[in-house]
Structures are given as C-alpha cells and as structure tokens.
Backbone bond lengths (Angstrom), bond angles and torsions (degrees), N, CA, C in turn:
res aa  C-N    CA-C-N  psi(-1)  N-CA   C-N-CA  omega(-1)  CA-C   N-CA-C  phi
1 M - - - 1.434 - - 1.509 111.48 -
2 E 1.313 118.85 -23.25 1.458 120.64 179.03 1.510 112.86 -58.52
3 T 1.323 117.87 -41.76 1.437 120.95 -179.82 1.548 109.43 -63.08
4 L 1.310 117.81 -41.22 1.452 119.46 -179.70 1.536 111.22 -66.59
5 E 1.337 116.72 -32.21 1.449 119.76 176.89 1.545 110.12 -67.17
6 V 1.326 116.52 -38.54 1.485 120.76 178.35 1.529 109.36 -66.09
7 V 1.326 116.28 -44.59 1.477 118.97 179.85 1.512 109.06 -63.70
8 H 1.303 118.94 -44.90 1.468 123.23 179.97 1.544 109.54 -57.60
9 T 1.325 116.07 -50.70 1.491 120.99 -179.56 1.525 111.84 -60.22
10 M 1.331 116.31 -40.60 1.430 119.76 -176.14 1.574 109.83 -67.42
11 F 1.361 116.62 -47.47 1.451 118.21 179.78 1.553 112.97 -67.70
12 K 1.327 115.81 -32.52 1.456 118.64 177.46 1.571 108.55 -65.54
13 H 1.291 114.50 -44.61 1.484 118.51 177.91 1.524 112.03 -60.95
14 I 1.318 117.71 -43.50 1.490 121.69 178.46 1.517 111.09 -60.25
15 F 1.345 116.92 -52.12 1.460 118.76 -174.99 1.530 111.76 -71.05
16 E 1.264 118.63 -36.49 1.480 119.92 177.04 1.545 109.66 -68.11
17 G 1.324 115.38 -36.57 1.468 119.03 175.28 1.504 113.95 -64.40
18 L 1.324 115.22 -38.21 1.491 119.59 177.77 1.513 110.23 -62.32
19 E 1.379 114.37 -42.65 1.478 119.53 179.43 1.521 112.12 -63.33
20 T 1.328 117.42 -37.93 1.432 122.52 -179.06 1.494 111.14 -75.23
21 R 1.319 117.99 -53.42 1.477 121.97 -173.27 1.507 114.18 -73.41
22 W 1.325 116.76 -29.63 1.440 119.08 -175.53 1.533 112.62 -118.83
23 A 1.314 116.21 29.98 1.457 120.96 -176.72 1.548 112.91 -55.44
24 K 1.297 116.54 -41.15 1.467 119.40 -177.50 1.523 110.83 -65.95
25 E 1.353 116.24 -44.40 1.435 120.43 -179.89 1.543 111.82 -68.14
26 L 1.331 116.08 -38.32 1.443 119.19 178.71 1.520 111.22 -66.23
27 K 1.303 117.69 -34.39 1.458 120.93 178.26 1.563 109.21 -62.96
28 V 1.300 116.63 -41.94 1.477 120.56 178.01 1.537 110.27 -64.74
29 I 1.316 116.60 -46.85 1.463 120.05 -179.52 1.535 110.10 -61.27
30 R 1.323 117.28 -40.64 1.461 120.29 -177.60 1.545 112.25 -69.96
31 T 1.307 118.49 -14.53 1.450 117.74 174.47 1.502 109.58 -76.08
32 Q 1.327 118.19 -24.65 1.467 122.82 -179.74 1.535 113.68 -98.69
33 Y 1.331 116.34 -32.34 1.440 123.09 -178.78 1.529 110.69 -126.80
34 D 1.317 115.14 116.87 1.475 118.84 -176.24 1.517 109.82 -64.20
35 S 1.298 118.21 118.32 1.451 122.44 175.44 1.506 108.57 -159.52
36 E 1.337 115.82 166.38 1.457 124.28 -178.86 1.528 106.59 -133.73
37 P 1.335 114.08 161.08 1.488 116.86 174.12 1.480 110.72 -61.52
38 V 1.319 115.67 148.09 1.490 121.40 177.45 1.480 107.73 -68.35
39 T 1.350 116.63 134.63 1.476 122.17 178.86 1.541 108.62 -101.46
40 F 1.314 113.05 141.19 1.476 120.88 179.37 1.502 109.04 -127.91
41 T 1.354 114.09 153.34 1.458 119.96 167.85 1.511 108.11 -87.06
42 D 1.338 117.21 163.01 1.476 119.62 176.52 1.517 110.43 -66.96
43 E 1.270 118.28 -41.41 1.455 123.26 177.65 1.547 108.50 -102.05
44 P 1.330 117.78 153.87 1.451 119.67 176.60 1.539 113.06 -55.14
45 C 1.330 114.02 135.64 1.496 119.21 176.06 1.523 104.90 -95.82
46 V 1.298 117.57 106.38 1.449 122.53 179.83 1.554 108.50 -110.71
47 L 1.287 113.64 117.93 1.443 119.68 -179.13 1.525 107.89 -103.90
48 H 1.306 116.27 123.01 1.488 118.58 -179.60 1.504 110.11 -83.82
49 W 1.310 115.21 150.07 1.481 123.88 -172.16 1.518 112.15 -50.77
50 P 1.371 121.11 -48.23 1.454 120.04 -178.50 1.543 111.94 -60.40
51 E 1.340 117.72 -39.40 1.462 119.70 176.82 1.498 111.17 -64.22
52 A 1.348 117.80 -41.51 1.470 119.90 176.36 1.455 112.73 -60.07
53 M 1.325 118.36 -39.70 1.467 123.23 -179.16 1.547 108.43 -66.42
54 D 1.323 117.88 -40.93 1.472 121.51 176.29 1.516 111.23 -62.71
55 I 1.316 118.01 -42.83 1.469 121.86 178.84 1.526 109.81 -60.86
56 L 1.317 115.01 -46.71 1.478 118.02 -178.88 1.550 113.47 -65.45
57 R 1.275 114.28 -37.08 1.481 117.72 176.76 1.509 110.09 -64.96
58 E 1.343 117.24 -38.50 1.458 120.70 176.46 1.542 111.24 -64.32
59 Q 1.319 114.92 -27.48 1.500 121.69 177.40 1.521 110.96 -78.89
60 G 1.319 118.25 -7.23 1.443 121.44 176.64 1.543 114.56 100.73
61 F 1.312 117.40 9.67 1.451 120.45 -178.68 1.545 109.35 -87.38
62 D 1.329 116.27 140.72 1.476 118.91 173.86 1.510 106.35 -86.99
63 M 1.325 118.12 107.53 1.428 122.12 -177.15 1.526 112.48 -94.69
64 G 1.315 118.96 2.99 1.418 122.42 -178.01 1.533 110.30 51.32
65 E 1.340 116.63 -128.08 1.434 120.24 177.79 1.515 112.42 -85.26
66 G 1.311 116.36 -1.52 1.473 119.86 176.32 1.517 113.51 73.23
67 L 1.297 117.45 30.66 1.501 119.69 -177.43 1.532 112.82 -105.37
68 G 1.333 118.46 -13.68 1.411 119.86 -173.85 1.538 112.66 -88.17
69 D 1.342 114.81 177.36 1.455 121.10 176.83 1.522 107.35 -74.44
70 L 1.344 116.20 162.72 1.439 122.82 178.63 1.539 108.14 -89.28
71 T 1.341 114.67 143.90 1.456 120.85 174.05 1.525 107.61 -81.35
72 G 1.330 115.45 168.92 1.444 118.53 175.91 1.536 113.71 -59.57
73 A 1.310 115.13 -40.65 1.496 121.38 179.52 1.524 109.42 -63.49
74 Q 1.347 117.27 -40.87 1.420 120.69 176.34 1.495 114.84 -65.12
75 E 1.309 115.36 -40.61 1.472 120.88 177.11 1.559 109.61 -61.19
76 L 1.329 117.22 -46.68 1.469 121.47 179.53 1.524 110.76 -61.96
77 A 1.341 117.41 -42.95 1.476 120.55 -179.93 1.524 110.22 -66.52
78 L 1.330 117.24 -39.53 1.478 119.85 177.73 1.510 111.39 -64.87
79 G 1.341 116.28 -42.86 1.463 119.73 176.90 1.498 112.67 -58.83
80 S 1.310 116.97 -42.58 1.491 122.02 178.58 1.512 111.80 -64.04
81 A 1.311 114.57 -42.14 1.456 119.43 179.41 1.548 112.63 -67.02
82 V 1.309 114.78 -40.30 1.481 119.61 178.04 1.552 109.86 -65.36
83 K 1.329 114.43 -41.70 1.496 118.58 179.81 1.551 109.33 -60.19
84 E 1.281 116.35 -40.71 1.494 121.03 -179.64 1.523 110.13 -69.69
85 K 1.341 115.04 -45.85 1.486 118.04 -170.45 1.526 110.78 -81.06
86 Y 1.319 119.58 -36.20 1.480 122.65 -175.05 1.507 114.93 -114.73
87 S 1.329 117.31 -1.64 1.467 121.59 179.76 1.512 113.37 57.09
88 T 1.339 116.39 45.43 1.450 121.00 178.52 1.536 110.34 -147.31
89 D 1.312 115.08 147.01 1.487 119.95 174.69 1.564 109.16 -92.80
90 F 1.334 114.74 -20.62 1.480 117.80 -173.03 1.516 109.73 -109.51
91 F 1.323 113.33 116.78 1.482 118.64 176.26 1.490 107.67 -143.49
92 M 1.309 113.59 162.98 1.492 121.87 177.78 1.479 109.10 -117.47
93 L 1.330 116.51 132.70 1.439 123.48 -179.80 1.512 109.24 -99.59
94 D 1.319 114.78 116.35 1.469 120.51 -175.72 1.539 108.61 -100.61
95 K 1.315 114.07 111.44 1.460 118.83 179.11 1.502 107.38 -99.12
C-alpha cells in the first residue's frame, strides 16, 4: 500500500500544482472546453477488481467472468460511478 500512497500523493501534488500555477490559463481553456479541477480524496482511493466488476455489472455491462481488460466505455462508466460513490476523479484499480 505504501507505493500506492506515494503515487496518490505525487499525482495530487501535480494536479493541485497545475491548478495553482496555471489558474489563469486553465480559466481560459475552461471557457472553451467544459472541465473541472481533478478531485482527490485525502487517502488513496483503491478499488479492488471484484468491486469494480460489481459496479460495472450494476451499470449494465456483461463482465462475464471478469477476467478481461476493460473497454473504453467500461472505464468511463467506472470512473463516473467512482466519482459518484467516492467523490473522487482519481482512483487506482487493483487487479
């Protein structure tokens, strides 16, 4: 888990730094392209594979035995579900 904490802290620092250092530029970009700052939890949000499969099944995806890679549509649906459930854009999927 220590590695995941380091990765979480690093990405949180990068994205918060971008928002701080480039706020003016991001404001201009966001007038043309709808986006919001990346949201993070204080602690790493680690989603384990079986939970991810359950979430995707709830979203209506046929995950079979849940052993394959995720499609782009599945990744987007999982990201939306995690955002709603855990209030974060940044999570790690532990297979």
